[in-house]
Structures are given as C-alpha cells and as structure tokens.
TORKOL-4160 file (C-alpha; in steps of 0.2 Angstrom, whole numbers, padded with zeros to 4 digits, m for minus):
350
<pt num="1" X="0044" Y="0098" Z="m0037"/>
<pt num="2" X="0047" Y="0103" Z="m0019"/>
<pt num="3" X="0039" Y="0094" Z="m0004"/>
<pt num="4" X="0028" Y="0106" Z="0007"/>
<pt num="5" X="0031" Y="0095" Z="0022"/>
<pt num="6" X="0041" Y="0101" Z="0037"/>
<pt num="7" X="0038" Y="0088" Z="0051"/>
<pt num="8" X="0052" Y="0093" Z="0063"/>
<pt num="9" X="0063" Y="0108" Z="0066"/>
<pt num="10" X="0072" Y="0117" Z="0081"/>
<pt num="11" X="0067" Y="0134" Z="0087"/>
<pt num="12" X="0079" Y="0148" Z="0091"/>
<pt num="13" X="0081" Y="0142" Z="0109"/>
<pt num="14" X="0085" Y="0124" Z="0103"/>
<pt num="15" X="0068" Y="0117" Z="0108"/>
<pt num="16" X="0061" Y="0104" Z="0096"/>
<pt num="17" X="0046" Y="0108" Z="0086"/>
<pt num="18" X="0036" Y="0094" Z="0078"/>
<pt num="19" X="0020" Y="0092" Z="0068"/>
<pt num="20" X="0008" Y="0081" Z="0078"/>
<pt num="21" X="0005" Y="0067" Z="0066"/>
<pt num="22" X="m0008" Y="0060" Z="0077"/>
<pt num="23" X="m0020" Y="0074" Z="0073"/>
<pt num="24" X="m0018" Y="0073" Z="0054"/>
<pt num="25" X="m0026" Y="0075" Z="0042"/>
<pt num="26" X="m0039" Y="0084" Z="0052"/>
<pt num="27" X="m0028" Y="0097" Z="0061"/>
<pt num="28" X="m0011" Y="0104" Z="0058"/>
<pt num="29" X="m0004" Y="0107" Z="0075"/>
<pt num="30" X="0014" Y="0110" Z="0080"/>
<pt num="31" X="0020" Y="0105" Z="0097"/>
<pt num="32" X="0036" Y="0111" Z="0106"/>
<pt num="33" X="0046" Y="0100" Z="0117"/>
<pt num="34" X="0058" Y="0108" Z="0129"/>
<pt num="35" X="0068" Y="0094" Z="0135"/>
<pt num="36" X="0076" Y="0078" Z="0129"/>
<pt num="37" X="0064" Y="0067" Z="0140"/>
<pt num="38" X="0050" Y="0076" Z="0131"/>
<pt num="39" X="0057" Y="0072" Z="0114"/>
<pt num="40" X="0059" Y="0054" Z="0119"/>
<pt num="41" X="0041" Y="0054" Z="0125"/>
<pt num="42" X="0035" Y="0061" Z="0108"/>
<pt num="43" X="0044" Y="0048" Z="0099"/>
<pt num="44" X="0036" Y="0034" Z="0110"/>
<pt num="45" X="0019" Y="0042" Z="0108"/>
<pt num="46" X="0020" Y="0043" Z="0089"/>
<pt num="47" X="0019" Y="0062" Z="0088"/>
<pt num="48" X="0033" Y="0059" Z="0075"/>
<pt num="49" X="0036" Y="0042" Z="0067"/>
<pt num="50" X="0045" Y="0034" Z="0053"/>
<pt num="51" X="0063" Y="0028" Z="0055"/>
<pt num="52" X="0073" Y="0042" Z="0047"/>
<pt num="53" X="0062" Y="0055" Z="0056"/>
<pt num="54" X="0065" Y="0046" Z="0073"/>
<pt num="55" X="0083" Y="0047" Z="0070"/>
<pt num="56" X="0083" Y="0066" Z="0067"/>
<pt num="57" X="0071" Y="0068" Z="0082"/>
<pt num="58" X="0083" Y="0058" Z="0093"/>
<pt num="59" X="0098" Y="0069" Z="0088"/>
<pt num="60" X="0089" Y="0085" Z="0091"/>
<pt num="61" X="0082" Y="0079" Z="0107"/>
<pt num="62" X="0100" Y="0074" Z="0114"/>
<pt num="63" X="0107" Y="0090" Z="0108"/>
<pt num="64" X="0093" Y="0099" Z="0118"/>
<pt num="65" X="0095" Y="0088" Z="0133"/>
<pt num="66" X="0113" Y="0091" Z="0134"/>
<pt num="67" X="0110" Y="0109" Z="0136"/>
<pt num="68" X="0098" Y="0105" Z="0150"/>
<pt num="69" X="0110" Y="0095" Z="0160"/>
<pt num="70" X="0120" Y="0102" Z="0174"/>
<pt num="71" X="0138" Y="0103" Z="0168"/>
<pt num="72" X="0144" Y="0095" Z="0184"/>
<pt num="73" X="0132" Y="0080" Z="0181"/>
<pt num="74" X="0134" Y="0078" Z="0163"/>
<pt num="75" X="0145" Y="0062" Z="0163"/>
<pt num="76" X="0130" Y="0054" Z="0172"/>
<pt num="77" X="0115" Y="0063" Z="0165"/>
<pt num="78" X="0119" Y="0062" Z="0146"/>
<pt num="79" X="0121" Y="0043" Z="0146"/>
<pt num="80" X="0105" Y="0042" Z="0156"/>
<pt num="81" X="0096" Y="0052" Z="0143"/>
<pt num="82" X="0103" Y="0042" Z="0129"/>
<pt num="83" X="0095" Y="0026" Z="0138"/>
<pt num="84" X="0078" Y="0035" Z="0139"/>
<pt num="85" X="0079" Y="0039" Z="0121"/>
<pt num="86" X="0084" Y="0022" Z="0116"/>
<pt num="87" X="0069" Y="0014" Z="0125"/>
<pt num="88" X="0056" Y="0025" Z="0115"/>
<pt num="89" X="0055" Y="0013" Z="0100"/>
<pt num="90" X="0064" Y="m0003" Z="0099"/>
<pt num="91" X="0063" Y="m0008" Z="0081"/>
<pt num="92" X="0069" Y="0007" Z="0071"/>
<pt num="93" X="0088" Y="0006" Z="0069"/>
<pt num="94" X="0090" Y="0024" Z="0064"/>
<pt num="95" X="0086" Y="0029" Z="0082"/>
<pt num="96" X="0101" Y="0019" Z="0089"/>
<pt num="97" X="0112" Y="0025" Z="0074"/>
<pt num="98" X="0108" Y="0043" Z="0079"/>
<pt num="99" X="0111" Y="0040" Z="0098"/>
<pt num="100" X="0127" Y="0032" Z="0094"/>
<pt num="101" X="0133" Y="0046" Z="0083"/>
<pt num="102" X="0129" Y="0059" Z="0097"/>
<pt num="103" X="0138" Y="0048" Z="0110"/>
<pt num="104" X="0153" Y="0046" Z="0099"/>
<pt num="105" X="0155" Y="0065" Z="0097"/>
<pt num="106" X="0154" Y="0067" Z="0116"/>
<pt num="107" X="0167" Y="0053" Z="0118"/>
<pt num="108" X="0179" Y="0061" Z="0106"/>
<pt num="109" X="0177" Y="0079" Z="0111"/>
<pt num="110" X="0192" Y="0087" Z="0119"/>
<pt num="111" X="0186" Y="0105" Z="0121"/>
<pt num="112" X="0177" Y="0114" Z="0135"/>
<pt num="113" X="0159" Y="0110" Z="0140"/>
<pt num="114" X="0152" Y="0125" Z="0130"/>
<pt num="115" X="0161" Y="0120" Z="0114"/>
<pt num="116" X="0154" Y="0102" Z="0117"/>
<pt num="117" X="0136" Y="0109" Z="0117"/>
<pt num="118" X="0139" Y="0119" Z="0102"/>
<pt num="119" X="0146" Y="0103" Z="0093"/>
<pt num="120" X="0131" Y="0093" Z="0098"/>
<pt num="121" X="0120" Y="0106" Z="0091"/>
<pt num="122" X="0129" Y="0106" Z="0075"/>
<pt num="123" X="0129" Y="0087" Z="0074"/>
<pt num="124" X="0110" Y="0087" Z="0076"/>
<pt num="125" X="0109" Y="0100" Z="0062"/>
<pt num="126" X="0120" Y="0089" Z="0051"/>
<pt num="127" X="0109" Y="0074" Z="0054"/>
<pt num="128" X="0094" Y="0084" Z="0049"/>
<pt num="129" X="0102" Y="0091" Z="0033"/>
<pt num="130" X="0110" Y="0075" Z="0028"/>
<pt num="131" X="0093" Y="0066" Z="0029"/>
<pt num="132" X="0085" Y="0078" Z="0016"/>
<pt num="133" X="0100" Y="0075" Z="0005"/>
<pt num="134" X="0100" Y="0056" Z="0007"/>
<pt num="135" X="0081" Y="0055" Z="0003"/>
<pt num="136" X="0084" Y="0066" Z="m0013"/>
<pt num="137" X="0098" Y="0054" Z="m0018"/>
<pt num="138" X="0086" Y="0039" Z="m0014"/>
<pt num="139" X="0074" Y="0047" Z="m0026"/>
<pt num="140" X="0087" Y="0049" Z="m0039"/>
<pt num="141" X="0091" Y="0031" Z="m0039"/>
<pt num="142" X="0073" Y="0025" Z="m0037"/>
<pt num="143" X="0064" Y="0035" Z="m0050"/>
<pt num="144" X="0072" Y="0026" Z="m0065"/>
<pt num="145" X="0063" Y="0010" Z="m0059"/>
<pt num="146" X="0046" Y="0018" Z="m0063"/>
<pt num="147" X="0039" Y="0017" Z="m0081"/>
<pt num="148" X="0034" Y="0033" Z="m0089"/>
<pt num="149" X="0016" Y="0030" Z="m0084"/>
<pt num="150" X="0016" Y="0021" Z="m0067"/>
<pt num="151" X="0003" Y="0015" Z="m0055"/>
<pt num="152" X="0012" Y="0011" Z="m0038"/>
<pt num="153" X="0006" Y="0003" Z="m0022"/>
<pt num="154" X="0012" Y="0010" Z="m0005"/>
<pt num="155" X="0010" Y="0004" Z="0012"/>
<pt num="156" X="0012" Y="0015" Z="0028"/>
<pt num="157" X="0019" Y="0032" Z="0026"/>
<pt num="158" X="0036" Y="0035" Z="0019"/>
<pt num="159" X="0035" Y="0053" Z="0014"/>
<pt num="160" X="0041" Y="0070" Z="0021"/>
<pt num="161" X="0032" Y="0066" Z="0038"/>
<pt num="162" X="0043" Y="0050" Z="0040"/>
<pt num="163" X="0059" Y="0059" Z="0036"/>
<pt num="164" X="0066" Y="0077" Z="0038"/>
<pt num="165" X="0054" Y="0082" Z="0023"/>
<pt num="166" X="0056" Y="0073" Z="0007"/>
<pt num="167" X="0053" Y="0055" Z="0010"/>
<pt num="168" X="0060" Y="0037" Z="0006"/>
<pt num="169" X="0048" Y="0027" Z="m0004"/>
<pt num="170" X="0036" Y="0042" Z="m0006"/>
<pt num="171" X="0051" Y="0052" Z="m0010"/>
<pt num="172" X="0055" Y="0041" Z="m0025"/>
<pt num="173" X="0037" Y="0044" Z="m0031"/>
<pt num="174" X="0040" Y="0063" Z="m0029"/>
<pt num="175" X="0057" Y="0061" Z="m0038"/>
<pt num="176" X="0048" Y="0051" Z="m0052"/>
<pt num="177" X="0035" Y="0065" Z="m0054"/>
<pt num="178" X="0048" Y="0078" Z="m0054"/>
<pt num="179" X="0056" Y="0069" Z="m0068"/>
<pt num="180" X="0040" Y="0071" Z="m0078"/>
<pt num="181" X="0033" Y="0053" Z="m0076"/>
<pt num="182" X="0014" Y="0051" Z="m0073"/>
<pt num="183" X="0013" Y="0042" Z="m0057"/>
<pt num="184" X="m0003" Y="0037" Z="m0048"/>
<pt num="185" X="m0002" Y="0030" Z="m0030"/>
<pt num="186" X="m0013" Y="0017" Z="m0022"/>
<pt num="187" X="m0011" Y="0020" Z="m0003"/>
<pt num="188" X="m0015" Y="0005" Z="0009"/>
<pt num="189" X="m0024" Y="0013" Z="0023"/>
<pt num="190" X="m0012" Y="0003" Z="0035"/>
<pt num="191" X="m0022" Y="m0002" Z="0050"/>
<pt num="192" X="m0022" Y="0000" Z="0064"/>
<pt num="193" X="m0014" Y="0017" Z="0065"/>
<pt num="194" X="m0020" Y="0022" Z="0047"/>
<pt num="195" X="m0003" Y="0030" Z="0042"/>
<pt num="196" X="m0008" Y="0027" Z="0023"/>
<pt num="197" X="m0026" Y="0034" Z="0024"/>
<pt num="198" X="m0021" Y="0048" Z="0036"/>
<pt num="199" X="m0004" Y="0053" Z="0031"/>
<pt num="200" X="0001" Y="0047" Z="0014"/>
<pt num="201" X="m0015" Y="0053" Z="0006"/>
<pt num="202" X="m0013" Y="0070" Z="0015"/>
<pt num="203" X="0004" Y="0072" Z="0008"/>
<pt num="204" X="0000" Y="0067" Z="m0009"/>
<pt num="205" X="m0015" Y="0078" Z="m0010"/>
<pt num="206" X="m0005" Y="0093" Z="m0003"/>
<pt num="207" X="0008" Y="0090" Z="m0016"/>
<pt num="208" X="m0004" Y="0087" Z="m0031"/>
<pt num="209" X="0000" Y="0068" Z="m0033"/>
<pt num="210" X="m0014" Y="0057" Z="m0039"/>
<pt num="211" X="m0018" Y="0046" Z="m0024"/>
<pt num="212" X="m0032" Y="0033" Z="m0020"/>
<pt num="213" X="m0034" Y="0025" Z="m0003"/>
<pt num="214" X="m0039" Y="0007" Z="m0001"/>
<pt num="215" X="m0042" Y="m0005" Z="0013"/>
<pt num="216" X="m0027" Y="m0016" Z="0017"/>
<pt num="217" X="m0038" Y="m0031" Z="0013"/>
<pt num="218" X="m0041" Y="m0025" Z="m0005"/>
<pt num="219" X="m0023" Y="m0025" Z="m0010"/>
<pt num="220" X="m0024" Y="m0043" Z="m0016"/>
<pt num="221" X="m0038" Y="m0040" Z="m0027"/>
<pt num="222" X="m0030" Y="m0024" Z="m0034"/>
<pt num="223" X="m0013" Y="m0033" Z="m0038"/>
<pt num="224" X="m0022" Y="m0048" Z="m0045"/>
<pt num="225" X="m0032" Y="m0036" Z="m0057"/>
<pt num="226" X="m0016" Y="m0031" Z="m0065"/>
<pt num="227" X="m0018" Y="m0013" Z="m0060"/>
<pt num="228" X="m0001" Y="m0011" Z="m0051"/>
<pt num="229" X="0015" Y="m0009" Z="m0060"/>
<pt num="230" X="0026" Y="m0010" Z="m0044"/>
<pt num="231" X="0025" Y="m0008" Z="m0025"/>
<pt num="232" X="0038" Y="0002" Z="m0015"/>
<pt num="233" X="0039" Y="0004" Z="0004"/>
<pt num="234" X="0051" Y="0010" Z="0017"/>
<pt num="235" X="0060" Y="0001" Z="0031"/>
<pt num="236" X="0063" Y="0002" Z="0049"/>
<pt num="237" X="0078" Y="m0011" Z="0050"/>
<pt num="238" X="0086" Y="m0021" Z="0036"/>
<pt num="239" X="0096" Y="m0036" Z="0041"/>
<pt num="240" X="0113" Y="m0041" Z="0033"/>
<pt num="241" X="0104" Y="m0054" Z="0022"/>
<pt num="242" X="0091" Y="m0041" Z="0016"/>
<pt num="243" X="0077" Y="m0047" Z="0027"/>
<pt num="244" X="0067" Y="m0031" Z="0030"/>
<pt num="245" X="0056" Y="m0025" Z="0045"/>
<pt num="246" X="0043" Y="m0013" Z="0040"/>
<pt num="247" X="0025" Y="m0008" Z="0046"/>
<pt num="248" X="0014" Y="m0023" Z="0049"/>
<pt num="249" X="0006" Y="m0029" Z="0033"/>
<pt num="250" X="0021" Y="m0026" Z="0022"/>
<pt num="251" X="0025" Y="m0045" Z="0022"/>
<pt num="252" X="0007" Y="m0048" Z="0015"/>
<pt num="253" X="0010" Y="m0035" Z="0001"/>
<pt num="254" X="0027" Y="m0042" Z="m0004"/>
<pt num="255" X="0019" Y="m0060" Z="m0004"/>
<pt num="256" X="0005" Y="m0054" Z="m0015"/>
<pt num="257" X="0017" Y="m0045" Z="m0027"/>
<pt num="258" X="0028" Y="m0061" Z="m0029"/>
<pt num="259" X="0012" Y="m0072" Z="m0032"/>
<pt num="260" X="0007" Y="m0060" Z="m0047"/>
<pt num="261" X="0024" Y="m0055" Z="m0054"/>
<pt num="262" X="0024" Y="m0037" Z="m0048"/>
<pt num="263" X="0041" Y="m0030" Z="m0043"/>
<pt num="264" X="0042" Y="m0026" Z="m0024"/>
<pt num="265" X="0055" Y="m0013" Z="m0019"/>
<pt num="266" X="0062" Y="m0006" Z="m0002"/>
<pt num="267" X="0068" Y="0012" Z="m0001"/>
<pt num="268" X="0078" Y="0017" Z="0014"/>
<pt num="269" X="0095" Y="0025" Z="0019"/>
<pt num="270" X="0110" Y="0014" Z="0022"/>
<pt num="271" X="0108" Y="0020" Z="0040"/>
<pt num="272" X="0093" Y="0008" Z="0041"/>
<pt num="273" X="0104" Y="m0007" Z="0036"/>
<pt num="274" X="0110" Y="m0016" Z="0052"/>
<pt num="275" X="0124" Y="m0027" Z="0047"/>
<pt num="276" X="0126" Y="m0034" Z="0064"/>
<pt num="277" X="0110" Y="m0043" Z="0063"/>
<pt num="278" X="0111" Y="m0059" Z="0052"/>
<pt num="279" X="0093" Y="m0061" Z="0047"/>
<pt num="280" X="0075" Y="m0054" Z="0051"/>
<pt num="281" X="0074" Y="m0067" Z="0064"/>
<pt num="282" X="0085" Y="m0057" Z="0075"/>
<pt num="283" X="0075" Y="m0040" Z="0073"/>
<pt num="284" X="0065" Y="m0036" Z="0089"/>
<pt num="285" X="0046" Y="m0032" Z="0085"/>
<pt num="286" X="0038" Y="m0019" Z="0095"/>
<pt num="287" X="0021" Y="m0023" Z="0102"/>
<pt num="288" X="0009" Y="m0008" Z="0103"/>
<pt num="289" X="m0006" Y="m0005" Z="0115"/>
<pt num="290" X="m0021" Y="m0016" Z="0111"/>
<pt num="291" X="m0032" Y="0000" Z="0111"/>
<pt num="292" X="m0025" Y="0004" Z="0094"/>
<pt num="293" X="m0033" Y="m0011" Z="0087"/>
<pt num="294" X="m0049" Y="m0011" Z="0097"/>
<pt num="295" X="m0053" Y="0007" Z="0095"/>
<pt num="296" X="m0051" Y="0022" Z="0082"/>
<pt num="297" X="m0048" Y="0040" Z="0088"/>
<pt num="298" X="m0052" Y="0035" Z="0105"/>
<pt num="299" X="m0069" Y="0027" Z="0101"/>
<pt num="300" X="m0071" Y="0008" Z="0103"/>
<pt num="301" X="m0074" Y="m0003" Z="0088"/>
<pt num="302" X="m0073" Y="m0020" Z="0097"/>
<pt num="303" X="m0081" Y="m0028" Z="0112"/>
<pt num="304" X="m0075" Y="m0021" Z="0128"/>
<pt num="305" X="m0063" Y="m0033" Z="0136"/>
<pt num="306" X="m0058" Y="m0042" Z="0120"/>
<pt num="307" X="m0039" Y="m0046" Z="0118"/>
<pt num="308" X="m0029" Y="m0039" Z="0103"/>
<pt num="309" X="m0013" Y="m0044" Z="0095"/>
<pt num="310" X="m0004" Y="m0028" Z="0089"/>
<pt num="311" X="0013" Y="m0030" Z="0083"/>
<pt num="312" X="0019" Y="m0014" Z="0075"/>
<pt num="313" X="0030" Y="m0022" Z="0062"/>
<pt num="314" X="0033" Y="m0038" Z="0052"/>
<pt num="315" X="0048" Y="m0045" Z="0042"/>
<pt num="316" X="0048" Y="m0047" Z="0024"/>
<pt num="317" X="0060" Y="m0061" Z="0018"/>
<pt num="318" X="0074" Y="m0055" Z="0006"/>
<pt num="319" X="0069" Y="m0067" Z="m0008"/>
<pt num="320" X="0053" Y="m0057" Z="m0010"/>
<pt num="321" X="0062" Y="m0040" Z="m0013"/>
<pt num="322" X="0066" Y="m0035" Z="m0031"/>
<pt num="323" X="0078" Y="m0022" Z="m0025"/>
<pt num="324" X="0083" Y="m0010" Z="m0010"/>
<pt num="325" X="0085" Y="0008" Z="m0015"/>
<pt num="326" X="0097" Y="0018" Z="m0005"/>
<pt num="327" X="0106" Y="0034" Z="m0007"/>
<pt num="328" X="0121" Y="0025" Z="m0014"/>
<pt num="329" X="0112" Y="0015" Z="m0027"/>
<pt num="330" X="0100" Y="0000" Z="m0029"/>
<pt num="331" X="0105" Y="m0016" Z="m0020"/>
<pt num="332" X="0100" Y="m0033" Z="m0028"/>
<pt num="333" X="0101" Y="m0051" Z="m0022"/>
<pt num="334" X="0112" Y="m0058" Z="m0015"/>
<pt num="335" X="0110" Y="m0044" Z="m0002"/>
<pt num="336" X="0123" Y="m0051" Z="0010"/>
<pt num="337" X="0135" Y="m0045" Z="m0004"/>
<pt num="338" X="0127" Y="m0030" Z="m0011"/>
<pt num="339" X="0121" Y="m0021" Z="0005"/>
<pt num="340" X="0139" Y="m0021" Z="0014"/>
<pt num="341" X="0146" Y="m0014" Z="m0002"/>
<pt num="342" X="0134" Y="0000" Z="m0002"/>
<pt num="343" X="0136" Y="0003" Z="0017"/>
<pt num="344" X="0155" Y="0004" Z="0014"/>
<pt num="345" X="0153" Y="0016" Z="m0001"/>
<pt num="346" X="0144" Y="0027" Z="0011"/>
<pt num="347" X="0157" Y="0026" Z="0024"/>
<pt num="348" X="0171" Y="0030" Z="0012"/>
<pt num="349" X="0161" Y="0046" Z="0007"/>
<pt num="350" X="0161" Y="0053" Z="0024"/>
C-alpha cells in the first residue's frame, strides 16, 4: 500500500509548505512559511509535530533561512537561527540531530557562498528522502512482530503526519497491512491534544485501515479484556539504557501491557536514540500551556482560573519495552548493548 499523507514539502522557491495538523480532521489546510524563523514558530506551535517530522522541518527551515541571510552576516546569522530552531521543542532529539547535521555541513564546506546554499538545500532534501526510506525499513522490521490477524493499540500519532509521509509505529501497521495481514487498530484519543482521535484516526480512515478510537482511560479495560495482541508507539527520545520518552500517557499504556502480558513495542529511527543520555531521568520534559488541558479547540472545559499540569511527554522504563524497532533491526534487552550496536550499524552504512 502507499501512504496518501504529505505533511511537509518545499515549493519551487524553497519555502516550506506544511499541512496544518492543528485543523485536522476537519480541514486540510496547507500553510507556507517563508523564513527559518517562521518554520521554528510552526514547530513550536505544533503546525507540524512528531519527532521525525520535526527533524525534517528543521533541516528545511535552516536551508531556507540560510538563503534569507545576508552573506556578509552569515557567520553570525546562521548560528543564531540554529539557536532559535533548537528552542522550538526541547524533548525531540531529532530536532537537534537535524540542526547538528546542517551545522556540520556548514563547518566542513570549503566552496563559495552560493555552493554552500546549494549544499544546504541538497542536505535538507536528503533528510526528507532518508526519512521516508528509514520509516519503510522500520516497517519491514516491525511487520513480522504482528500475527496474521492482529489487534494493535496505538498512542498519539506515529504515521505519515509525524514523519515525511509513511510513519514509525503506524508505518509498521501500514507495512503489516501491505504484507497481507489483517490488522485492526485501537487508537487512544491521546489527551490533551487528541493526536490519536484527530490524526491517527484520520490517517487510518484515509488509507482504509480498520480503526476504533477510545478514551485514554479505557485502555486498561480494553487490554484486560484480552482484545489487544500488542501495543506499538513511537518515541521522541530514547536513552542509552532504553528508557523512552514519548507522548504523555505512554507510560500508563506500557504498565498496563506489562500487567496483562501484552507485548509493548517502540518504533523509531536510530536518530531518536541519544546515547549521550544514560537514562530517562536525564531527558528534559516539555511543559505545554495549561489552556491545552483546560480547553478544547479554544472552548473552556474547566473552571476559569483553575491550574493545570500539562507535561507533553513521559518516560517509559526500558524493562517495560519488549523491543525497539529501528531501520536497522529490532533492539532487545539489554538495550545498553543492543542500541549502540544498531546505531553503529547505521553509522557504518553512511
């Protein structure tokens, strides 16, 4: 099968065009961003979200921003733009991976300014194309984990909208369906931003995948009833020991799966693995505005003036994870050995 999702692209002038995910599933609106600063703002405001997609957007935004810099000010302006981009979302490691990749190209470049700009454009395009290929490879490694007839629980959105177009965890679902397996998806609504009910359900319906939405609080009942064969989610950062930061509520799903003997998997590219971080205790957790909890679509659902606790992510301990599916294979415990091996395999392949 082929994903029908195109969340991000560049136009002929290098401007970055994004599907505004804040308006889905009710409206499909594409916005055009004409500067690197505007792209950073779009990442911060969640026009685009999902760790791999954020990395792609950052690379495109920096290539765009480089062309908007005065050549005489480039040595100052480009690092400043990189700092603005890095401040947009603090948890997803793919953001920093993409920024570092573009900075390294600038540092190593020995040609004139025009050729540098062309090289940055080409690098952004490589990041985009590589993400699609990586997600397809994740799907190839993950699909065999599904029985021929499978019911899978997902949390948040990990499909084409969260990547360059195929998906990580939902990409594994797509690959399993493409392999002829009969897959039914239960999608947690994923409060407070509703990425499951708004985005995952939209993607599944668009591509003809059987999907049922449930309230986050219903996941325990669903799992305990024996109706789930496995759960698979994405990741925003994976520590050296396998502890994984993902959308808030993931830890609860993993704990419920462990209680009831249901395999719980992570699907993510090796660029999401941060070997410099020993454990999940070192992963910064983004705090989002309280209005996301106290309101929905701009309408209040809680008393005016009430406080809200709104961490965007939580950390699932490695011992709850049955396997981490990457483009280079499936890592298993002990993750402090298997993850570095897969990351090294990727480095050798470059």
